[in-house]
C-alpha positions as CSV (number, residue, x, y, z in Angstrom):
1,X,3.8,4.4,1.1
2,X,1.9,3.0,4.1
3,X,-1.8,3.5,3.7
4,X,-2.3,2.1,7.2
5,X,-1.4,5.5,8.6
6,X,-4.5,7.2,7.1
7,X,-6.9,8.6,9.7
8,X,-8.7,11.2,7.6
9,X,-10.2,10.9,4.1
10,X,-11.3,14.0,2.3
11,X,-13.2,13.9,-1.0
12,X,-14.6,16.4,-3.4
13,X,-18.0,15.6,-4.7
14,X,-18.6,16.4,-8.4
15,X,-16.2,14.7,-10.7
16,X,-14.8,12.8,-7.8
17,X,-17.0,10.9,-5.4
18,X,-20.1,11.4,-7.4
19,X,-20.5,9.3,-10.6
20,X,-21.6,10.8,-14.0
21,X,-25.2,10.5,-12.8
22,X,-24.4,12.7,-9.8
23,X,-24.9,9.7,-7.4
24,X,-22.8,8.2,-4.6
25,X,-22.2,4.5,-5.1
26,X,-23.5,1.7,-2.9
27,X,-19.9,0.5,-2.7
28,X,-18.9,3.8,-0.9
29,X,-21.7,3.5,1.6
30,X,-20.6,0.0,2.4
31,X,-17.0,1.2,2.7
32,X,-18.0,3.9,5.1
33,X,-19.2,1.3,7.6
34,X,-15.8,-0.3,7.5
35,X,-14.0,3.1,7.8
36,X,-15.8,3.8,11.0
37,X,-14.6,0.5,12.5
38,X,-11.1,1.6,11.9
39,X,-11.7,5.2,13.3
40,X,-11.1,6.8,9.9
41,X,-13.0,10.1,9.7
42,X,-14.6,11.1,6.4
43,X,-15.0,14.6,5.0
44,X,-17.1,15.7,2.0
45,X,-15.6,18.9,0.7
46,X,-17.3,20.6,-2.2
47,X,-18.2,23.8,-3.9
48,X,-21.8,22.6,-3.6
49,X,-24.5,24.0,-1.3
50,X,-24.5,22.5,2.2
51,X,-28.0,21.1,1.8
52,X,-27.1,19.5,-1.5
53,X,-24.2,17.6,0.1
54,X,-26.3,16.3,2.9
55,X,-28.9,15.3,0.4
56,X,-26.4,13.2,-1.5
57,X,-25.0,11.7,1.7
58,X,-28.2,11.6,3.7
59,X,-27.8,8.3,5.4
60,X,-24.4,9.2,6.9
61,X,-24.7,13.0,7.1
62,X,-24.6,13.0,10.9
63,X,-21.5,10.9,11.1
64,X,-19.2,12.9,8.7
65,X,-17.7,16.3,8.5
66,X,-18.7,18.7,5.7
67,X,-16.9,21.5,3.9
68,X,-19.4,23.3,1.7
69,X,-19.4,26.4,-0.6
70,X,-15.6,26.0,-1.2
71,X,-14.8,26.5,2.5
72,X,-17.4,29.1,3.3
73,X,-19.1,26.8,5.8
74,X,-17.9,23.8,7.7
75,X,-19.5,21.1,9.9
76,X,-17.4,19.2,12.3
77,X,-19.5,16.4,13.8
78,X,-22.6,18.2,15.0
79,X,-21.1,21.8,15.1
80,X,-21.6,24.1,12.2
81,X,-19.3,27.0,11.5
82,X,-19.8,29.8,9.0
83,X,-16.2,30.7,8.2
84,X,-16.0,33.5,5.6
85,X,-18.7,35.6,4.0
86,X,-19.2,38.1,1.3
87,X,-20.1,41.7,2.1
88,X,-23.0,43.6,0.7
89,X,-20.5,45.7,-1.3
90,X,-18.8,42.5,-2.7
91,X,-22.2,41.2,-3.9
92,X,-23.3,44.4,-5.6
93,X,-19.9,44.8,-7.4
94,X,-19.8,41.2,-8.6
95,X,-23.5,41.0,-9.7
96,X,-23.3,44.3,-11.5
97,X,-20.3,43.1,-13.5
98,X,-21.7,39.6,-14.2
99,X,-25.0,40.8,-15.5
100,X,-23.2,42.2,-18.4
101,X,-21.6,38.9,-19.4
102,X,-23.6,37.1,-22.2
103,X,-24.7,33.6,-21.1
104,X,-23.8,34.1,-17.4
105,X,-26.3,32.6,-14.9
106,X,-25.6,34.0,-11.5
107,X,-26.3,32.2,-8.2
108,X,-26.0,34.0,-4.9
109,X,-25.2,31.3,-2.3
110,X,-26.6,31.8,1.2
111,X,-26.6,29.6,4.2
112,X,-30.4,29.2,4.1
113,X,-30.8,29.0,0.4
114,X,-29.4,29.8,-3.0
115,X,-30.9,32.8,-4.9
116,X,-31.3,33.2,-8.7
117,X,-32.8,35.9,-10.9
118,X,-33.4,33.9,-14.1
119,X,-36.5,31.9,-14.8
120,X,-34.8,30.0,-17.7
121,X,-36.1,26.4,-17.4
122,X,-33.0,24.9,-19.1
123,X,-30.6,26.5,-16.6
124,X,-32.9,25.7,-13.6
125,X,-33.0,22.0,-14.6
126,X,-29.2,21.9,-14.4
127,X,-29.0,24.2,-11.3
128,X,-31.4,22.0,-9.3
129,X,-28.8,19.2,-9.4
130,X,-26.5,21.3,-7.2
131,X,-28.9,23.3,-5.0
132,X,-31.5,21.6,-2.9
133,X,-32.9,24.8,-1.4
134,X,-33.3,27.9,-3.6
135,X,-35.5,30.9,-4.3
136,X,-36.1,32.9,-7.6
137,X,-35.9,36.6,-6.8
138,X,-36.3,39.8,-8.8
139,X,-33.0,41.3,-7.8
140,X,-30.0,39.5,-6.2
141,X,-28.7,42.8,-4.7
142,X,-31.9,43.2,-2.7
143,X,-31.7,39.8,-0.9
144,X,-31.2,40.1,2.8
145,X,-31.5,38.1,6.0
146,X,-29.0,35.4,5.1
147,X,-25.3,34.7,5.4
148,X,-23.8,35.0,1.9
149,X,-20.9,32.5,1.3
150,X,-20.2,32.6,-2.4
151,X,-21.4,33.7,-5.9
152,X,-21.4,30.8,-8.4
153,X,-21.7,31.5,-12.1
154,X,-22.8,29.0,-14.8
155,X,-22.0,29.2,-18.5
156,X,-23.4,26.5,-20.8
157,X,-20.2,26.3,-22.9
158,X,-17.2,27.0,-20.8
159,X,-16.6,29.0,-17.6
160,X,-12.8,29.2,-18.3
161,X,-13.3,30.7,-21.8
162,X,-16.3,32.9,-21.3
163,X,-16.6,33.8,-17.6
164,X,-13.1,34.0,-16.3
165,X,-11.8,36.7,-18.6
166,X,-14.5,39.1,-17.4
167,X,-14.7,38.0,-13.7
168,X,-10.9,38.1,-13.1
169,X,-11.1,41.9,-12.6
170,X,-12.7,41.1,-9.3
171,X,-9.7,39.2,-8.1
172,X,-8.0,42.3,-6.6
173,X,-10.3,41.9,-3.6
174,X,-12.1,38.6,-4.0
175,X,-11.2,35.0,-4.9
176,X,-12.2,34.1,-8.5
177,X,-11.7,30.4,-9.4
178,X,-12.9,28.0,-12.1
179,X,-14.6,25.2,-10.2
180,X,-15.8,23.1,-13.1
181,X,-16.2,23.0,-16.9
182,X,-19.3,25.2,-16.6
183,X,-18.9,26.8,-13.2
184,X,-16.9,29.7,-11.8
185,X,-16.9,30.7,-8.1
186,X,-16.4,34.1,-6.5
187,X,-15.8,34.2,-2.7
188,X,-14.0,35.9,0.1
189,X,-10.3,36.2,-0.7
190,X,-9.3,33.7,2.0
191,X,-12.1,31.2,1.4
192,X,-11.1,27.8,0.0
193,X,-11.4,24.2,0.9
194,X,-7.9,24.1,2.2
195,X,-8.6,27.0,4.7
196,X,-11.5,24.9,6.2
197,X,-9.6,21.6,6.0
198,X,-6.7,23.1,8.0
199,X,-9.1,24.1,10.8
200,X,-10.7,20.7,10.8
201,X,-7.3,18.9,10.9
202,X,-6.3,21.0,13.9
203,X,-9.6,20.3,15.8
204,X,-9.3,16.6,15.1
205,X,-5.6,16.4,15.9
206,X,-4.8,14.8,12.6
207,X,-1.7,15.6,10.6
208,X,-1.1,16.0,6.9
209,X,0.8,12.7,7.0
210,X,-2.4,11.0,8.1
211,X,-4.6,12.7,5.6
212,X,-5.9,11.4,2.2
213,X,-7.5,13.9,-0.2
214,X,-9.2,13.4,-3.6
215,X,-10.0,16.1,-6.1
216,X,-10.6,16.9,-9.8
217,X,-10.8,20.7,-10.3
218,X,-9.0,23.9,-9.4
219,X,-11.0,24.6,-6.3
220,X,-9.4,21.4,-4.9
221,X,-5.8,22.6,-5.2
222,X,-5.3,24.1,-1.8
223,X,-6.8,21.1,0.1
224,X,-4.8,18.6,-2.0
225,X,-1.6,20.3,-0.6
226,X,-2.8,19.4,3.0
227,X,-2.7,15.6,2.5
228,X,0.3,13.5,2.0
229,X,-1.9,11.0,0.2
230,X,-3.2,13.4,-2.4
231,X,-5.0,11.9,-5.5
232,X,-6.1,13.5,-8.8
233,X,-8.9,11.7,-10.6
234,X,-8.1,10.5,-14.1
235,X,-10.7,13.0,-15.3
236,X,-9.0,15.8,-13.4
237,X,-7.9,19.2,-14.6
238,X,-4.3,19.4,-15.7
239,X,-3.4,21.7,-12.8
240,X,-4.8,19.2,-10.3
241,X,-2.7,16.4,-11.7
242,X,0.4,18.6,-11.3
243,X,-0.3,19.2,-7.6
244,X,-1.4,15.8,-6.5
245,X,1.2,13.1,-5.6
246,X,-0.9,10.3,-6.9
247,X,-3.6,9.5,-9.5
248,X,-6.6,7.2,-9.4
249,X,-9.2,6.1,-11.9
250,X,-12.0,8.4,-13.0
251,X,-15.2,9.1,-11.1
252,X,-17.1,7.0,-13.5
253,X,-14.8,4.1,-12.7
254,X,-15.1,4.6,-8.9
255,X,-11.6,5.9,-8.5
256,X,-12.1,7.1,-4.9
257,X,-13.6,3.7,-3.9
258,X,-10.7,1.8,-5.4
259,X,-8.2,3.6,-3.2
260,X,-10.4,3.4,-0.1
261,X,-10.4,-0.4,-0.6
262,X,-6.6,-0.2,-0.5
263,X,-6.7,1.7,2.7
264,X,-9.1,-0.8,4.3
265,X,-6.9,-3.7,3.2
266,X,-3.9,-2.1,4.7
267,X,-5.6,-1.9,8.1
268,X,-6.1,-5.7,7.9
269,X,-2.6,-6.5,6.9
């Protein structure tokens, strides 16, 4: 393969670009300076809140594109686009069902902020790592005056074992996907990172053959199919490893950065 063809690098955040302390490495920020010299565009694509992504990548946030809330919102250069939203009926149906699930912590994800009902300090301490802007409210179904992009649900033990069996009944009209060991996401039926990435590729005029994608969990599957250079992290879910063409080291071993080094070296060859 010829990595010198790469013009677009797309990376998930948690379990991928972020290390186990939820930080972006100094190595990556140094690499970003070199990527710009070679006109390689970088995209952060995550189930995270938009504000949380910009917080993690604050020094370069105005120079990259962002896909947030699993494709619910996209920023290309300075232009922001809200792509797919949940209706009031969607929210009421999902929240009513999820309130009945033991151990479920529900997050209503809006453009302005995230909204939660619980005051549990243990959950909030974990939640704050993913959401930079949030409000605690009495009733999620009464929140108005925002664009609602997704419902995220957290379970302390396992989202796949405890949340998915109950939430999958919503999949007749909504997208229900396990996005992490403890997280499950519910969104518009057409919302995913791949939906947003395809729009971004079209606007930039960059083909799949020129695109490199990194991911680790099931909410990365659609976007991995849009890059010829698709990489599963060593710590990735089994389904991700099946879809990706290649594999790299884990997020704790800077797997993304090791491949970016190869891209940069190929440009100098």
